[in-house]
C-alpha positions in Angstrom: -0.1 -0.3 -0.2 1.5 3.8 -1.3 2.0 6.1 1.8 -1.1 7.8 2.4 0.7 11.4 1.6 1.7 10.8 -1.5 -1.1 13.6 -2.8 -0.7 16.6 -1.3 -3.0 17.6 1.7 -5.5 19.7 -0.5 -6.0 17.3 -2.9 -6.8 14.6 -0.7 -9.1 16.7 1.2 -11.0 17.2 -2.3 -11.2 13.7 -2.9 -12.3 12.4 0.1 -15.2 15.1 0.0 -16.0 13.5 -3.6 -16.1 10.1 -2.2 -18.5 11.4 1.2 -20.7 13.1 -1.3 -21.3 10.0 -3.7 -22.0 7.9 -0.6 -24.5 10.2 0.9 -26.0 9.8 -2.4 -25.9 6.1 -2.8 -26.9 5.8 0.8 -29.4 8.7 1.8 -31.0 6.3 4.1 -27.5 5.0 6.4 -28.3 5.1 10.1 -27.3 3.2 13.1 -28.1 -0.3 12.5 -28.7 -1.1 16.2 -32.2 -0.9 17.2 -33.2 1.5 20.2 -35.9 3.0 21.8 -33.5 5.3 23.7 -29.9 6.6 24.6 -30.0 3.2 27.4 -30.7 0.4 24.7 -28.6 1.7 22.8 -25.5 2.3 25.1 -26.2 -1.6 25.9 -26.7 -2.8 22.3 -23.5 -1.1 21.5 -21.6 -3.0 24.3 -23.3 -5.6 23.2 -22.2 -5.7 19.5 -18.2 -6.4 20.1 -17.1 -9.6 18.7 -20.7 -9.8 16.5 -23.2 -8.5 14.3 -25.5 -5.9 14.7 -27.6 -8.5 13.7 -27.5 -11.3 16.2 -27.5 -7.9 18.9 -31.0 -7.1 17.8 -32.3 -10.4 17.4 -31.2 -10.7 21.0 -31.8 -7.3 22.8 -35.8 -7.8 22.6 -36.0 -10.2 25.2 -33.2 -8.4 27.8 -35.4 -5.0 27.7 -38.6 -6.7 28.0 -37.2 -8.1 31.3 -34.6 -5.0 32.4 -36.2 -2.4 30.5 -34.1 0.7 32.9 -30.5 0.7 33.9 -32.0 0.5 37.5 -33.6 -3.6 36.7 -30.3 -4.6 35.2 -28.1 -3.1 37.8 -29.7 -5.7 40.2 -30.7 -8.3 37.9 -29.2 -12.0 38.6 -26.0 -12.7 36.0 -26.9 -16.6 35.3 -30.5 -14.8 34.1 -28.7 -12.3 32.0 -26.0 -14.2 30.7 -28.6 -16.9 29.4 -30.6 -14.0 27.9 -27.4 -12.4 25.5 -25.5 -16.0 25.0 -26.3 -15.5 21.2 -23.7 -12.8 21.1 -21.2 -14.3 22.4 -18.5 -13.7 25.7 -21.7 -13.5 27.1 -20.1 -13.9 30.8 -17.8 -10.9 30.0 -20.4 -9.0 28.6 -22.7 -9.5 31.7 -20.5 -8.3 33.5 -20.4 -4.9 31.5 -23.4 -3.9 31.5 -24.4 -4.7 34.8 -21.4 -2.9 36.7 -22.5 0.0 33.7 -25.9 0.2 34.9 -24.9 0.4 38.3 -22.6 3.0 37.3 -25.6 5.1 35.7 -27.8 4.3 38.5 -25.3 5.5 41.1 -23.9 8.5 39.5 -26.0 9.9 37.0 -29.6 8.9 38.5 -30.4 6.4 36.0 -30.1 8.6 33.2 -27.2 8.4 30.4 -25.0 11.3 30.2 -25.3 13.5 27.6 -21.5 14.7 27.0 -18.5 12.8 25.9 -16.5 13.6 29.1 -18.8 11.7 31.3 -19.5 8.6 29.0 -15.7 7.4 28.5 -15.7 7.5 32.5 -18.4 4.9 32.2 -17.1 1.5 32.8 -16.9 -0.8 29.0 -17.3 2.8 27.5 -14.6 3.8 25.1 -14.9 7.3 22.1 -16.7 4.5 19.7 -19.4 3.6 21.7 -19.3 7.2 23.4 -19.8 8.3 19.6 -22.6 5.8 18.6 -24.9 7.2 21.6 -24.3 10.6 21.5 -24.5 10.8 17.4 -28.0 9.1 17.6 -29.4 8.7 20.2 -31.7 11.6 22.4 -32.1 12.8 25.8 -35.4 12.0 26.6 -36.4 8.6 27.7 -38.5 7.4 25.4 -37.6 8.1 21.7 -37.1 6.1 19.4 -34.3 7.9 16.9 -32.9 11.4 16.4 -35.5 13.7 15.1 -38.8 11.4 15.2 -41.4 13.1 17.4 -43.8 11.5 19.9 -47.2 13.3 19.3 -46.1 17.0 19.5 -42.8 16.4 21.1 -39.9 16.0 18.7 -37.1 14.4 20.4 -33.8 16.2 19.4 -30.1 14.1 19.6 -27.4 14.7 22.1 -26.2 16.8 19.1 -22.7 15.3 19.8 -20.3 14.8 16.7 -18.1 12.5 16.3 -16.2 10.0 14.1 -17.0 5.9 15.1 -13.9 4.5 14.2 -15.4 0.6 14.0 -13.2 -2.4 11.9 -15.3 -0.7 8.6 -14.3 2.1 8.8 -10.4 1.9 9.6 -10.6 -0.1 6.6 -11.9 1.9 4.5 -10.0 5.2 5.8 -6.9 3.1 5.0 -8.3 1.6 1.6 -8.7 5.2 0.4 -5.5 6.7 2.0 -7.2 9.5 4.6 -5.0 7.4 7.1 -2.0 4.8 7.2 -2.6 4.4 11.0 -4.0 1.1 12.7 -4.5 3.3 15.9 -8.6 4.0 16.4 -7.3 7.2 18.2 -5.3 8.8 15.3 -7.6 7.5 12.7 -10.3 9.9 13.7 -7.7 12.4 14.4 -6.2 12.1 10.6 -10.1 11.9 9.5 -11.4 14.7 11.9 -8.7 17.2 10.0 -10.6 16.5 6.2 -14.2 16.9 7.0 -16.2 19.4 9.0 -17.3 18.7 12.4 -21.0 18.7 10.7 -20.3 15.8 8.7 -18.7 13.4 11.1 -21.8 11.5 12.3 -23.3 10.9 8.8 -20.1 10.1 7.2 -19.3 7.5 9.8 -23.0 5.8 8.8 -22.2 6.2 5.0 -18.4 4.6 5.5 -19.7 1.9 7.3 -22.8 1.2 4.8 -20.3 0.9 2.5 -18.4 -1.4 4.2 -20.8 -3.8 5.1 -22.4 -3.6 1.5 -19.7 -3.4 -1.1 -16.1 -3.0 0.3 -15.8 -5.8 1.9 -12.6 -7.3 4.1 -11.9 -10.4 1.8 -13.7 -9.4 -1.4 -14.7 -6.2 -2.1 -17.4 -5.7 -4.8 -15.1 -3.3 -7.0 -17.0 -3.9 -10.3 -20.4 -2.4 -8.3 -18.7 0.2 -6.9 -19.5 4.0 -7.0 -16.5 5.5 -6.5 -13.8 3.7 -8.4 -12.5 6.4 -10.2 -11.5 8.0 -6.8 -10.6 5.0 -5.1 -6.6 3.9 -5.1 -7.1 0.5 -3.9 -9.4 -0.7 -7.0 -8.4 -3.9 -8.1 -8.1 -5.3 -5.2 -11.7 -7.3 -5.3 -13.6 -8.3 -8.2 -13.9 -5.7 -10.9 -16.1 -7.9 -13.0 -20.0 -6.3 -13.2 -21.6 -9.1 -13.1 -19.6 -11.2 -10.7 -19.3 -8.3 -8.3 -23.3 -7.7 -8.4 -23.2 -11.3 -6.8 -20.9 -10.0 -3.6 -23.6 -7.1 -2.8 -24.9 -7.6 0.9 -28.4 -6.4 2.6 -30.1 -4.3 0.8 -28.1 -3.7 -2.1 -28.3 -7.8 -3.0 -31.7 -7.3 -2.3 -31.5 -9.2 1.2 -32.8 -8.4 4.4 -31.2 -5.6 6.8 -29.5 -6.1 10.0 -32.8 -4.1 11.6 -35.8 -5.8 12.7 -37.5 -2.4 13.2 -35.9 -0.2 10.5 -36.1 3.7 10.4 -38.5 5.0 7.5 -37.3 5.6 3.9 -34.7 2.3 4.4 -35.6 0.4 1.2 -34.7 -3.1 2.2 -36.3 -5.9 4.1 -36.5 -5.8 7.7 -34.9 -8.7 9.8 -36.0 -11.5 10.6 -36.5 -12.4 15.1 -33.6 -15.4 15.9 -35.1 -18.8 16.8 -33.2 -21.0 18.0 -32.3 -23.9 16.1 -34.4 -27.2 17.1 -32.3 -29.5 19.7 -32.0 -32.9 17.7 -31.0 -36.1 19.3 -29.7 -38.8 16.9 -31.5 -41.9 17.8 -31.2 -45.2 15.9 -34.6 -44.7 14.5 -33.4 -41.4 13.4 -30.6 -43.0 11.6 -32.9 -45.6 9.9 -31.4 -48.4 12.6 -33.5 -50.5 14.8 -32.0 -51.1 18.4 -29.9 -54.0 18.4 -28.9 -54.1 14.6 -25.7 -52.6 13.2 -26.3 -51.8 9.4 -22.8 -51.3 8.6 -22.2 -55.1 9.3 -25.2 -56.2 7.8 -24.1 -54.6 4.6 -20.4 -57.0 5.0 -22.6 -60.1 5.6 -22.1 -60.3 9.5 -24.5 -60.6 12.4 -23.9 -59.3 15.8 -22.0 -63.0 17.0 -19.8 -63.2 13.9 -16.8 -61.4 12.4 -15.5 -63.4 9.3 -12.3 -61.4 9.7 -12.2 -63.8 13.0 -13.3 -67.0 11.1 -10.7 -66.2 8.4 -8.1 -66.4 10.9 -9.0 -69.4 12.5 -10.6 -68.4 15.2 -13.8 -68.3 17.2 -14.5 -66.1 19.8 -13.5 -68.3 22.7 -9.9 -68.9 21.3 -7.5 -66.6 21.0 -4.7 -68.3 18.8 -2.5 -65.8 19.3 -2.6 -66.4 22.7 -2.2 -70.0 22.2 1.0 -69.3 19.6 3.0 -67.7 22.7 1.8 -70.7 24.9 -0.8 -68.4 27.1 -3.8 -69.9 28.8 -7.4 -67.9 26.9 -7.7 -66.5 30.0 -4.3 -65.7 31.1 -2.2 -62.9 30.2 1.5 -63.7 32.1 2.8 -60.2 30.6 0.3 -58.5 33.1 1.2 -60.3 36.0 3.6 -58.7 38.9 7.3 -59.6 39.3 8.2 -60.1 43.0 11.8 -59.6 43.6 14.2 -57.9 46.1 16.3 -54.8 45.5 19.4 -56.4 45.7 18.4 -59.4 44.0 20.1 -58.9 40.6 17.8 -58.6 37.4 16.3 -61.6 35.9 16.4 -64.0 38.9 12.7 -64.2 39.4 11.5 -63.1 35.2 12.0 -66.6 33.7 8.1 -67.8 33.0 
């Protein structure tokens, strides 16, 4: 990969802002892909999204929030019960400790309400800059909001209003492919990208880049032939460049598939995701394998019965005899090699070893 500064800073800024404008036209519906109704739910969902997909989190959190809707409820919950509820997200024991400590901190230090500043958010257990920016850039200060900017009757919810760049794995990968940065450090990536774009664009820029990374610019095989910014991408050609083959790599609404949210916001052109259903438990009984108890069909196909083994018969053996023992002068029920040998510590070896 070439150095991210081979072009002038001005040329880099112009190219990056063109990419952002095209992504805005490609994804006018870009949004946070976690289902939530208020800041508390978005905060917990973001913590649970580590090392798993937003889809799996969205399929899991309805059961969690129906039983523990508020921080006070989760702070006093039985950890074993919480573990069972969030088990599908993976690392459920560590995540249970994180969200219960998080709930207790919000109850004890903030009166049960999610704080609205970056400084307060990053002081919460398990909350870093990425999680804080997700909540502060997308949730509302009111407890009953569905998403920022939507209304509840005569009341219109307003977001916390704290813009931020969410440097997740998709944003990091694409920022490096587009030569916006050459760093692997999320904090440095955030700082370098923040120099390119105005602060008012930070939140929506994050959504657009993440949408593009999930749908077209994949980690292992990007769909370069279906990408709208090929003329601006210095990494064009790393993936499939044939348009027909590239279209088969598209995901979610771009590929005609359901999205990640069970309750997508208005204007989303794709289909909602389906609730998660655990696979049925299947016990492999002999009947399921087409066998009846007491039979072994593999033996029957070989012409054997449970009482006989032609391999032994070909060797002149019966079930009662073992010719290998007979050749060694042993009786069928004895094995002198297993009998202990007794001799004194000073007795020379071999004195009692004859059999």
